[in-house]
MARVOPA-559750 format. One record per atom (N, C-alpha, C, CB): atom name; x, y, z; residue in three letters. Coordinates in nm, 2 decimals. Each point is the difference from the previous one (the first is absolute). Glycine has a CB too. Example, Ala and Ser with C-alpha at 12.3 -4.5 7.8 and 13.67 -1.06 7.14 Angstrom:
<fimi 'N'; <1.32; -0.57; 0.78>; 'ALA'>
<fimi 'CA'; <-0.09; 0.12; 0.00>; 'ALA'>
<fimi 'C'; <0.09; 0.12; 0.00>; 'ALA'>
<fimi 'CB'; <-0.19; -0.12; 0.12>; 'ALA'>
<fimi 'N'; <0.15; 0.23; -0.19>; 'SER'>
<fimi 'CA'; <0.09; 0.11; 0.00>; 'SER'>
<fimi 'C'; <-0.08; 0.11; 0.08>; 'SER'>
<fimi 'CB'; <0.12; -0.06; -0.22>; 'SER'>
This chain:
<fimi 'N'; <15.77; -7.25; 12.48>; 'UNK'>
<fimi 'CA'; <0.10; -0.07; 0.07>; 'UNK'>
<fimi 'C'; <0.08; 0.09; 0.10>; 'UNK'>
<fimi 'CB'; <0.02; -0.16; -0.19>; 'UNK'>
<fimi 'N'; <0.02; 0.28; 0.14>; 'UNK'>
<fimi 'CA'; <0.07; 0.09; 0.09>; 'UNK'>
<fimi 'C'; <-0.09; 0.04; 0.12>; 'UNK'>
<fimi 'CB'; <0.13; 0.09; -0.20>; 'UNK'>
<fimi 'N'; <-0.26; -0.07; 0.17>; 'UNK'>
<fimi 'CA'; <-0.09; 0.05; 0.11>; 'UNK'>
<fimi 'C'; <-0.01; -0.11; 0.11>; 'UNK'>
<fimi 'CB'; <-0.13; 0.14; -0.17>; 'UNK'>
<fimi 'N'; <0.13; -0.27; 0.13>; 'UNK'>
<fimi 'CA'; <0.00; -0.11; 0.09>; 'UNK'>
<fimi 'C'; <0.12; 0.00; 0.09>; 'UNK'>
<fimi 'CB'; <-0.14; -0.13; -0.16>; 'UNK'>
<fimi 'N'; <0.26; 0.15; 0.09>; 'UNK'>
<fimi 'CA'; <0.13; 0.01; 0.07>; 'UNK'>
<fimi 'C'; <0.00; 0.11; 0.11>; 'UNK'>
<fimi 'CB'; <0.11; -0.10; -0.21>; 'UNK'>
<fimi 'N'; <-0.16; 0.22; 0.16>; 'UNK'>
<fimi 'CA'; <0.00; 0.11; 0.09>; 'UNK'>
<fimi 'C'; <-0.09; -0.02; 0.12>; 'UNK'>
<fimi 'CB'; <0.04; 0.15; -0.19>; 'UNK'>
<fimi 'N'; <-0.16; -0.22; 0.17>; 'UNK'>
<fimi 'CA'; <-0.09; -0.03; 0.11>; 'UNK'>
<fimi 'C'; <0.07; -0.10; 0.10>; 'UNK'>
<fimi 'CB'; <-0.20; 0.04; -0.16>; 'UNK'>
<fimi 'N'; <0.27; -0.14; 0.10>; 'UNK'>
<fimi 'CA'; <0.07; -0.10; 0.09>; 'UNK'>
<fimi 'C'; <0.10; 0.07; 0.08>; 'UNK'>
<fimi 'CB'; <-0.04; -0.18; -0.17>; 'UNK'>
<fimi 'N'; <0.12; 0.27; 0.11>; 'UNK'>
<fimi 'CA'; <0.11; 0.07; 0.07>; 'UNK'>
<fimi 'C'; <-0.06; 0.10; 0.11>; 'UNK'>
<fimi 'CB'; <0.14; -0.02; -0.21>; 'UNK'>
<fimi 'N'; <-0.25; 0.09; 0.17>; 'UNK'>
<fimi 'CA'; <-0.07; 0.08; 0.10>; 'UNK'>
<fimi 'C'; <-0.05; -0.08; 0.12>; 'UNK'>
<fimi 'CB'; <-0.07; 0.16; -0.18>; 'UNK'>
<fimi 'N'; <0.01; -0.27; 0.16>; 'UNK'>
<fimi 'CA'; <-0.05; -0.09; 0.10>; 'UNK'>
<fimi 'C'; <0.12; -0.04; 0.09>; 'UNK'>
<fimi 'CB'; <-0.19; -0.08; -0.14>; 'UNK'>
<fimi 'N'; <0.30; 0.04; 0.07>; 'UNK'>
<fimi 'CA'; <0.12; -0.05; 0.08>; 'UNK'>
<fimi 'C'; <0.05; 0.11; 0.08>; 'UNK'>
<fimi 'CB'; <0.06; -0.16; -0.18>; 'UNK'>
<fimi 'N'; <-0.04; 0.28; 0.13>; 'UNK'>
<fimi 'CA'; <0.05; 0.11; 0.07>; 'UNK'>
<fimi 'C'; <-0.09; 0.04; 0.12>; 'UNK'>
<fimi 'CB'; <0.11; 0.09; -0.21>; 'UNK'>
<fimi 'N'; <-0.24; -0.09; 0.19>; 'UNK'>
<fimi 'CA'; <-0.09; 0.03; 0.11>; 'UNK'>
<fimi 'C'; <0.01; -0.11; 0.11>; 'UNK'>
<fimi 'CB'; <-0.15; 0.11; -0.16>; 'UNK'>
<fimi 'N'; <0.16; -0.24; 0.12>; 'UNK'>
<fimi 'CA'; <0.02; -0.10; 0.10>; 'UNK'>
<fimi 'C'; <0.13; 0.01; 0.08>; 'UNK'>
<fimi 'CB'; <-0.13; -0.15; -0.15>; 'UNK'>
<fimi 'N'; <0.24; 0.19; 0.08>; 'UNK'>
<fimi 'CA'; <0.13; 0.02; 0.06>; 'UNK'>
<fimi 'C'; <-0.01; 0.12; 0.10>; 'UNK'>
<fimi 'CB'; <0.12; -0.09; -0.21>; 'UNK'>
<fimi 'N'; <-0.19; 0.20; 0.17>; 'UNK'>
<fimi 'CA'; <-0.02; 0.11; 0.08>; 'UNK'>
<fimi 'C'; <-0.07; -0.04; 0.13>; 'UNK'>
<fimi 'CB'; <0.00; 0.15; -0.20>; 'UNK'>
<fimi 'N'; <-0.11; -0.22; 0.19>; 'UNK'>
<fimi 'CA'; <-0.07; -0.05; 0.12>; 'UNK'>
<fimi 'C'; <0.08; -0.09; 0.09>; 'UNK'>
<fimi 'CB'; <-0.21; 0.02; -0.13>; 'UNK'>
<fimi 'N'; <0.30; -0.10; 0.07>; 'UNK'>
<fimi 'CA'; <0.09; -0.09; 0.08>; 'UNK'>
<fimi 'C'; <0.10; 0.09; 0.07>; 'UNK'>
<fimi 'CB'; <-0.03; -0.19; -0.16>; 'UNK'>
<fimi 'N'; <0.09; 0.29; 0.09>; 'UNK'>
<fimi 'CA'; <0.10; 0.08; 0.07>; 'UNK'>
<fimi 'C'; <-0.06; 0.09; 0.11>; 'UNK'>
<fimi 'CB'; <0.12; 0.01; -0.22>; 'UNK'>
<fimi 'N'; <-0.25; 0.03; 0.20>; 'UNK'>
<fimi 'CA'; <-0.06; 0.08; 0.11>; 'UNK'>
<fimi 'C'; <-0.04; -0.09; 0.11>; 'UNK'>
<fimi 'CB'; <-0.09; 0.16; -0.17>; 'UNK'>
<fimi 'N'; <0.05; -0.28; 0.15>; 'UNK'>
<fimi 'CA'; <-0.03; -0.10; 0.10>; 'UNK'>
<fimi 'C'; <0.13; -0.03; 0.08>; 'UNK'>
<fimi 'CB'; <-0.19; -0.10; -0.13>; 'UNK'>
<fimi 'N'; <0.30; 0.08; 0.06>; 'UNK'>
<fimi 'CA'; <0.13; -0.02; 0.07>; 'UNK'>
<fimi 'C'; <0.03; 0.11; 0.09>; 'UNK'>
<fimi 'CB'; <0.08; -0.14; -0.19>; 'UNK'>
<fimi 'N'; <-0.10; 0.27; 0.14>; 'UNK'>
<fimi 'CA'; <0.03; 0.12; 0.08>; 'UNK'>
<fimi 'C'; <-0.08; 0.00; 0.13>; 'UNK'>
<fimi 'CB'; <0.05; 0.12; -0.21>; 'UNK'>
<fimi 'N'; <-0.17; -0.16; 0.20>; 'UNK'>
<fimi 'CA'; <-0.09; 0.00; 0.12>; 'UNK'>
<fimi 'C'; <0.06; -0.11; 0.10>; 'UNK'>
<fimi 'CB'; <-0.20; 0.07; -0.13>; 'UNK'>
<fimi 'N'; <0.25; -0.18; 0.09>; 'UNK'>
<fimi 'CA'; <0.05; -0.10; 0.09>; 'UNK'>
<fimi 'C'; <0.13; 0.03; 0.07>; 'UNK'>
<fimi 'CB'; <-0.12; -0.16; -0.15>; 'UNK'>
<fimi 'N'; <0.20; 0.24; 0.08>; 'UNK'>
<fimi 'CA'; <0.14; 0.03; 0.05>; 'UNK'>
<fimi 'C'; <0.00; 0.11; 0.11>; 'UNK'>
<fimi 'CB'; <0.09; -0.08; -0.22>; 'UNK'>
<fimi 'N'; <0.00; 0.07; 0.31>; 'UNK'>
<fimi 'CA'; <0.02; 0.11; 0.10>; 'UNK'>
<fimi 'C'; <0.10; 0.10; -0.05>; 'UNK'>
<fimi 'CB'; <-0.05; -0.16; 0.18>; 'UNK'>
<fimi 'N'; <0.15; 0.12; -0.26>; 'UNK'>
<fimi 'CA'; <0.09; 0.09; -0.06>; 'UNK'>
<fimi 'C'; <0.00; -0.03; -0.15>; 'UNK'>
<fimi 'CB'; <0.15; 0.00; 0.21>; 'UNK'>
<fimi 'N'; <-0.15; 0.11; -0.28>; 'UNK'>
<fimi 'CA'; <-0.01; 0.00; -0.14>; 'UNK'>
<fimi 'C'; <0.13; 0.05; -0.06>; 'UNK'>
<fimi 'CB'; <-0.25; 0.03; 0.00>; 'UNK'>
<fimi 'N'; <0.32; -0.11; -0.08>; 'UNK'>
<fimi 'CA'; <0.13; 0.05; -0.05>; 'UNK'>
<fimi 'C'; <-0.02; 0.02; -0.15>; 'UNK'>
<fimi 'CB'; <0.13; -0.13; 0.17>; 'UNK'>
<fimi 'N'; <-0.10; 0.25; -0.22>; 'UNK'>
<fimi 'CA'; <-0.03; 0.04; -0.13>; 'UNK'>
<fimi 'C'; <0.13; 0.04; -0.07>; 'UNK'>
<fimi 'CB'; <-0.23; 0.08; 0.06>; 'UNK'>
<fimi 'N'; <0.25; -0.13; -0.18>; 'UNK'>
<fimi 'CA'; <0.10; 0.05; -0.09>; 'UNK'>
<fimi 'C'; <-0.06; 0.12; -0.07>; 'UNK'>
<fimi 'CB'; <0.12; -0.23; -0.03>; 'UNK'>
<fimi 'N'; <-0.05; 0.33; 0.01>; 'UNK'>
<fimi 'CA'; <-0.06; 0.12; -0.05>; 'UNK'>
<fimi 'C'; <-0.03; -0.01; -0.15>; 'UNK'>
<fimi 'CB'; <0.12; 0.13; 0.18>; 'UNK'>
<fimi 'N'; <-0.21; -0.20; -0.22>; 'UNK'>
<fimi 'CA'; <-0.05; -0.01; -0.13>; 'UNK'>
<fimi 'C'; <-0.14; 0.07; 0.00>; 'UNK'>
<fimi 'CB'; <0.13; -0.22; -0.06>; 'UNK'>
<fimi 'N'; <-0.13; 0.34; 0.02>; 'UNK'>
<fimi 'CA'; <-0.12; 0.09; 0.02>; 'UNK'>
<fimi 'C'; <-0.12; -0.06; -0.06>; 'UNK'>
<fimi 'CB'; <0.15; 0.20; 0.01>; 'UNK'>
<fimi 'N'; <-0.14; -0.27; -0.12>; 'UNK'>
<fimi 'CA'; <-0.11; -0.06; -0.07>; 'UNK'>
<fimi 'C'; <-0.07; -0.10; 0.09>; 'UNK'>
<fimi 'CB'; <0.11; 0.04; -0.22>; 'UNK'>
<fimi 'N'; <-0.03; -0.13; 0.29>; 'UNK'>
<fimi 'CA'; <-0.05; -0.10; 0.08>; 'UNK'>
<fimi 'C'; <-0.06; 0.07; 0.13>; 'UNK'>
<fimi 'CB'; <0.17; -0.17; -0.08>; 'UNK'>
<fimi 'N'; <-0.11; 0.27; 0.13>; 'UNK'>
<fimi 'CA'; <-0.05; 0.06; 0.12>; 'UNK'>
<fimi 'C'; <-0.13; 0.07; -0.03>; 'UNK'>
<fimi 'CB'; <0.23; 0.04; 0.08>; 'UNK'>
<fimi 'N'; <-0.24; 0.03; -0.19>; 'UNK'>
<fimi 'CA'; <-0.12; 0.07; -0.04>; 'UNK'>
<fimi 'C'; <-0.11; -0.10; -0.03>; 'UNK'>
<fimi 'CB'; <0.13; 0.19; -0.09>; 'UNK'>
<fimi 'N'; <-0.10; -0.31; 0.03>; 'UNK'>
<fimi 'CA'; <-0.10; -0.10; -0.03>; 'UNK'>
<fimi 'C'; <-0.06; -0.07; 0.12>; 'UNK'>
<fimi 'CB'; <0.12; -0.04; -0.22>; 'UNK'>
<fimi 'N'; <-0.04; 0.02; 0.32>; 'UNK'>
<fimi 'CA'; <-0.04; -0.08; 0.12>; 'UNK'>
<fimi 'C'; <-0.06; 0.09; 0.10>; 'UNK'>
<fimi 'CB'; <0.17; -0.16; -0.04>; 'UNK'>
<fimi 'N'; <-0.11; 0.28; 0.07>; 'UNK'>
<fimi 'CA'; <-0.04; 0.08; 0.11>; 'UNK'>
<fimi 'C'; <-0.10; 0.11; -0.06>; 'UNK'>
<fimi 'CB'; <0.22; -0.04; 0.13>; 'UNK'>
<fimi 'N'; <-0.33; -0.01; -0.16>; 'UNK'>
<fimi 'CA'; <-0.10; 0.09; -0.07>; 'UNK'>
<fimi 'C'; <-0.09; 0.07; 0.09>; 'UNK'>
<fimi 'CB'; <0.01; -0.16; -0.19>; 'UNK'>
<fimi 'N'; <-0.08; 0.27; 0.13>; 'UNK'>
<fimi 'CA'; <-0.10; 0.07; 0.08>; 'UNK'>
<fimi 'C'; <-0.11; -0.10; 0.03>; 'UNK'>
<fimi 'CB'; <0.05; 0.22; -0.12>; 'UNK'>
<fimi 'N'; <-0.09; -0.21; 0.25>; 'UNK'>
<fimi 'CA'; <-0.11; -0.09; 0.05>; 'UNK'>
<fimi 'C'; <0.06; -0.13; 0.06>; 'UNK'>
<fimi 'CB'; <-0.15; 0.09; -0.18>; 'UNK'>
<fimi 'N'; <0.27; -0.12; 0.15>; 'UNK'>
<fimi 'CA'; <0.07; -0.12; 0.06>; 'UNK'>
<fimi 'C'; <0.10; 0.05; 0.10>; 'UNK'>
<fimi 'CB'; <-0.04; -0.14; -0.20>; 'UNK'>
<fimi 'N'; <0.13; 0.23; 0.16>; 'UNK'>
<fimi 'CA'; <0.11; 0.05; 0.09>; 'UNK'>
<fimi 'C'; <-0.03; 0.13; 0.06>; 'UNK'>
<fimi 'CB'; <0.16; -0.13; -0.14>; 'UNK'>
<fimi 'N'; <-0.25; 0.21; 0.07>; 'UNK'>
<fimi 'CA'; <-0.03; 0.13; 0.05>; 'UNK'>
<fimi 'C'; <-0.13; 0.05; -0.05>; 'UNK'>
<fimi 'CB'; <0.25; 0.05; 0.02>; 'UNK'>
<fimi 'N'; <-0.30; 0.06; 0.04>; 'UNK'>
<fimi 'CA'; <-0.12; 0.06; -0.05>; 'UNK'>
<fimi 'C'; <0.01; 0.15; 0.05>; 'UNK'>
<fimi 'CB'; <-0.14; -0.22; 0.01>; 'UNK'>
<fimi 'N'; <0.05; 0.30; -0.06>; 'UNK'>
<fimi 'CA'; <-0.01; 0.14; 0.05>; 'UNK'>
<fimi 'C'; <-0.12; 0.02; 0.08>; 'UNK'>
<fimi 'CB'; <0.12; 0.08; -0.20>; 'UNK'>
<fimi 'N'; <-0.10; -0.01; 0.31>; 'UNK'>
<fimi 'CA'; <-0.11; 0.03; 0.09>; 'UNK'>
<fimi 'C'; <0.01; 0.15; 0.03>; 'UNK'>
<fimi 'CB'; <-0.01; -0.23; 0.11>; 'UNK'>
<fimi 'N'; <-0.10; 0.30; -0.15>; 'UNK'>
<fimi 'CA'; <0.00; 0.15; 0.01>; 'UNK'>
<fimi 'C'; <0.12; 0.06; -0.07>; 'UNK'>
<fimi 'CB'; <-0.13; -0.02; 0.21>; 'UNK'>
<fimi 'N'; <0.17; -0.03; -0.32>; 'UNK'>
<fimi 'CA'; <0.11; 0.06; -0.07>; 'UNK'>
<fimi 'C'; <0.14; -0.04; 0.05>; 'UNK'>
<fimi 'CB'; <-0.15; 0.18; -0.05>; 'UNK'>
<fimi 'N'; <0.16; -0.27; 0.15>; 'UNK'>
<fimi 'CA'; <0.13; -0.04; 0.05>; 'UNK'>
<fimi 'C'; <0.02; -0.15; -0.02>; 'UNK'>
<fimi 'CB'; <-0.01; 0.19; 0.17>; 'UNK'>
<fimi 'N'; <0.13; -0.22; -0.21>; 'UNK'>
<fimi 'CA'; <0.03; -0.14; -0.03>; 'UNK'>
<fimi 'C'; <0.01; -0.08; 0.13>; 'UNK'>
<fimi 'CB'; <0.13; 0.07; -0.20>; 'UNK'>
<fimi 'N'; <-0.19; -0.19; 0.21>; 'UNK'>
<fimi 'CA'; <0.00; -0.08; 0.11>; 'UNK'>
<fimi 'C'; <0.05; -0.14; -0.04>; 'UNK'>
<fimi 'CB'; <-0.19; 0.13; 0.11>; 'UNK'>
<fimi 'N'; <0.29; -0.18; -0.04>; 'UNK'>
<fimi 'CA'; <0.05; -0.14; -0.03>; 'UNK'>
<fimi 'C'; <-0.10; -0.10; 0.05>; 'UNK'>
<fimi 'CB'; <0.23; 0.08; 0.02>; 'UNK'>
<fimi 'N'; <-0.24; -0.19; -0.09>; 'UNK'>
<fimi 'CA'; <-0.09; -0.11; 0.04>; 'UNK'>
<fimi 'C'; <0.07; -0.13; 0.04>; 'UNK'>
<fimi 'CB'; <-0.16; 0.10; -0.16>; 'UNK'>
<fimi 'N'; <0.29; -0.10; 0.16>; 'UNK'>
<fimi 'CA'; <0.08; -0.12; 0.04>; 'UNK'>
<fimi 'C'; <0.05; 0.02; 0.14>; 'UNK'>
<fimi 'CB'; <0.06; -0.05; -0.24>; 'UNK'>
<fimi 'N'; <-0.14; 0.08; 0.33>; 'UNK'>
<fimi 'CA'; <0.04; 0.03; 0.14>; 'UNK'>
<fimi 'C'; <0.07; -0.12; 0.06>; 'UNK'>
<fimi 'CB'; <-0.19; 0.16; 0.02>; 'UNK'>
<fimi 'N'; <0.30; -0.13; 0.05>; 'UNK'>
<fimi 'CA'; <0.07; -0.10; 0.07>; 'UNK'>
<fimi 'C'; <0.11; -0.07; -0.09>; 'UNK'>
<fimi 'CB'; <-0.20; -0.03; 0.15>; 'UNK'>
<fimi 'N'; <0.21; 0.07; -0.27>; 'UNK'>
<fimi 'CA'; <0.10; -0.06; -0.09>; 'UNK'>
<fimi 'C'; <0.12; 0.09; 0.00>; 'UNK'>
<fimi 'CB'; <-0.18; -0.10; -0.15>; 'UNK'>
<fimi 'N'; <0.30; 0.03; 0.13>; 'UNK'>
<fimi 'CA'; <0.12; 0.07; -0.02>; 'UNK'>
<fimi 'C'; <0.05; -0.03; -0.14>; 'UNK'>
<fimi 'CB'; <0.06; -0.01; 0.24>; 'UNK'>
<fimi 'N'; <0.00; 0.11; -0.30>; 'UNK'>
<fimi 'CA'; <0.05; -0.01; -0.14>; 'UNK'>
<fimi 'C'; <0.15; 0.03; 0.00>; 'UNK'>
<fimi 'CB'; <-0.23; 0.06; -0.10>; 'UNK'>
<fimi 'N'; <0.30; -0.15; 0.03>; 'UNK'>
<fimi 'CA'; <0.14; 0.02; -0.03>; 'UNK'>
<fimi 'C'; <0.01; 0.02; -0.15>; 'UNK'>
<fimi 'CB'; <0.08; -0.14; 0.20>; 'UNK'>
<fimi 'N'; <-0.04; 0.26; -0.24>; 'UNK'>
<fimi 'CA'; <0.02; 0.03; -0.14>; 'UNK'>
<fimi 'C'; <0.14; 0.01; -0.04>; 'UNK'>
<fimi 'CB'; <-0.21; 0.13; 0.01>; 'UNK'>
<fimi 'N'; <0.25; -0.22; -0.10>; 'UNK'>
<fimi 'CA'; <0.14; 0.00; -0.05>; 'UNK'>
<fimi 'C'; <0.00; 0.08; -0.13>; 'UNK'>
<fimi 'CB'; <0.04; -0.23; 0.10>; 'UNK'>
<fimi 'N'; <0.04; 0.34; -0.09>; 'UNK'>
<fimi 'CA'; <0.00; 0.09; -0.11>; 'UNK'>
<fimi 'C'; <0.15; 0.03; -0.04>; 'UNK'>
<fimi 'CB'; <-0.22; 0.11; 0.08>; 'UNK'>
<fimi 'N'; <0.25; -0.15; -0.20>; 'UNK'>
<fimi 'CA'; <0.13; 0.03; -0.05>; 'UNK'>
<fimi 'C'; <0.01; 0.13; -0.07>; 'UNK'>
<fimi 'CB'; <0.04; -0.24; -0.03>; 'UNK'>
<fimi 'N'; <0.07; 0.31; 0.03>; 'UNK'>
<fimi 'CA'; <0.02; 0.13; -0.06>; 'UNK'>
<fimi 'C'; <0.11; -0.01; -0.11>; 'UNK'>
<fimi 'CB'; <-0.08; 0.11; 0.21>; 'UNK'>
<fimi 'N'; <0.07; -0.02; -0.30>; 'UNK'>
<fimi 'CA'; <0.10; 0.00; -0.11>; 'UNK'>
<fimi 'C'; <0.10; 0.11; 0.02>; 'UNK'>
<fimi 'CB'; <-0.17; -0.08; -0.15>; 'UNK'>
<fimi 'N'; <0.17; 0.15; 0.26>; 'UNK'>
<fimi 'CA'; <0.09; 0.11; 0.02>; 'UNK'>
<fimi 'C'; <0.06; -0.01; 0.15>; 'UNK'>
<fimi 'CB'; <-0.12; 0.15; -0.17>; 'UNK'>
<fimi 'N'; <0.22; -0.08; 0.19>; 'UNK'>
<fimi 'CA'; <0.06; 0.00; 0.14>; 'UNK'>
<fimi 'C'; <-0.09; 0.09; 0.09>; 'UNK'>
<fimi 'CB'; <0.24; -0.05; -0.09>; 'UNK'>
<fimi 'N'; <-0.23; 0.03; 0.22>; 'UNK'>
<fimi 'CA'; <-0.07; 0.08; 0.09>; 'UNK'>
<fimi 'C'; <0.04; 0.15; -0.02>; 'UNK'>
<fimi 'CB'; <-0.01; -0.19; 0.17>; 'UNK'>
<fimi 'N'; <0.13; 0.21; -0.20>; 'UNK'>
<fimi 'CA'; <0.05; 0.14; -0.02>; 'UNK'>
<fimi 'C'; <-0.07; 0.07; -0.11>; 'UNK'>
<fimi 'CB'; <0.22; -0.07; 0.09>; 'UNK'>
<fimi 'N'; <-0.24; -0.01; -0.20>; 'UNK'>
<fimi 'CA'; <-0.07; 0.06; -0.12>; 'UNK'>
<fimi 'C'; <-0.14; 0.03; 0.04>; 'UNK'>
<fimi 'CB'; <0.15; -0.13; -0.16>; 'UNK'>
<fimi 'N'; <-0.22; 0.04; 0.23>; 'UNK'>
<fimi 'CA'; <-0.14; 0.03; 0.04>; 'UNK'>
<fimi 'C'; <0.00; 0.12; 0.10>; 'UNK'>
<fimi 'CB'; <-0.06; -0.25; -0.03>; 'UNK'>
<fimi 'N'; <0.15; 0.26; 0.12>; 'UNK'>
<fimi 'CA'; <0.00; 0.11; 0.10>; 'UNK'>
<fimi 'C'; <0.02; 0.13; -0.07>; 'UNK'>
<fimi 'CB'; <0.10; -0.15; 0.17>; 'UNK'>
<fimi 'N'; <-0.01; 0.16; -0.28>; 'UNK'>
<fimi 'CA'; <0.02; 0.12; -0.07>; 'UNK'>
<fimi 'C'; <-0.13; 0.06; -0.06>; 'UNK'>
<fimi 'CB'; <0.24; -0.08; -0.05>; 'UNK'>
<fimi 'N'; <-0.33; -0.01; 0.01>; 'UNK'>
<fimi 'CA'; <-0.12; 0.05; -0.06>; 'UNK'>
<fimi 'C'; <-0.12; 0.01; 0.10>; 'UNK'>
<fimi 'CB'; <0.08; -0.09; -0.22>; 'UNK'>
<fimi 'N'; <-0.06; 0.04; 0.34>; 'UNK'>
<fimi 'CA'; <-0.10; 0.00; 0.10>; 'UNK'>
<fimi 'C'; <-0.09; -0.13; 0.00>; 'UNK'>
<fimi 'CB'; <0.00; 0.25; -0.01>; 'UNK'>
<fimi 'N'; <0.03; -0.34; -0.09>; 'UNK'>
<fimi 'CA'; <-0.08; -0.12; -0.01>; 'UNK'>
<fimi 'C'; <0.02; -0.09; 0.12>; 'UNK'>
<fimi 'CB'; <0.01; 0.02; -0.25>; 'UNK'>
<fimi 'N'; <0.10; -0.01; 0.32>; 'UNK'>
<fimi 'CA'; <0.02; -0.09; 0.12>; 'UNK'>
<fimi 'C'; <-0.11; 0.02; 0.10>; 'UNK'>
<fimi 'CB'; <0.25; 0.01; -0.04>; 'UNK'>
<fimi 'N'; <-0.30; 0.12; 0.06>; 'UNK'>
<fimi 'CA'; <-0.11; 0.02; 0.09>; 'UNK'>
<fimi 'C'; <-0.13; -0.06; -0.05>; 'UNK'>
<fimi 'CB'; <0.12; 0.21; 0.07>; 'UNK'>
<fimi 'N'; <-0.14; -0.20; -0.20>; 'UNK'>
<fimi 'CA'; <-0.12; -0.06; -0.05>; 'UNK'>
<fimi 'C'; <0.00; -0.15; 0.02>; 'UNK'>
<fimi 'CB'; <-0.02; 0.19; -0.17>; 'UNK'>
<fimi 'N'; <0.13; -0.25; 0.14>; 'UNK'>
<fimi 'CA'; <0.01; -0.15; 0.02>; 'UNK'>
<fimi 'C'; <-0.02; -0.04; 0.14>; 'UNK'>
<fimi 'CB'; <0.16; -0.01; -0.19>; 'UNK'>
<fimi 'N'; <-0.13; 0.09; 0.29>; 'UNK'>
<fimi 'CA'; <-0.02; -0.03; 0.14>; 'UNK'>
<fimi 'C'; <-0.15; -0.01; 0.03>; 'UNK'>
<fimi 'CB'; <0.22; 0.11; 0.06>; 'UNK'>
<fimi 'N'; <-0.30; -0.03; -0.13>; 'UNK'>
<fimi 'CA'; <-0.14; 0.01; 0.03>; 'UNK'>
<fimi 'C'; <-0.08; -0.12; -0.06>; 'UNK'>
<fimi 'CB'; <0.03; 0.25; 0.00>; 'UNK'>
<fimi 'N'; <0.03; -0.32; -0.10>; 'UNK'>
<fimi 'CA'; <-0.07; -0.11; -0.07>; 'UNK'>
<fimi 'C'; <0.02; -0.13; 0.07>; 'UNK'>
<fimi 'CB'; <0.02; 0.13; -0.21>; 'UNK'>
């Protein structure tokens, strides 16, 4: 019984992934809440990027992304450790 449930959930998750990727293709601007699990699940290797001669290449040409990322500390706290610069790069 558990195996049947797992199979149903796997099929459902795969279908949802395909729907999310199809929606991404249709949109000009993609707005993302920073839920890394969802980002990693949708923007997969072979769909969103690939490697050519050891260099990463984006596959969603012409798309714009808006990433909404909340932080748990003040900018000053991030700046004190240098993480503010790392966050600018992401």
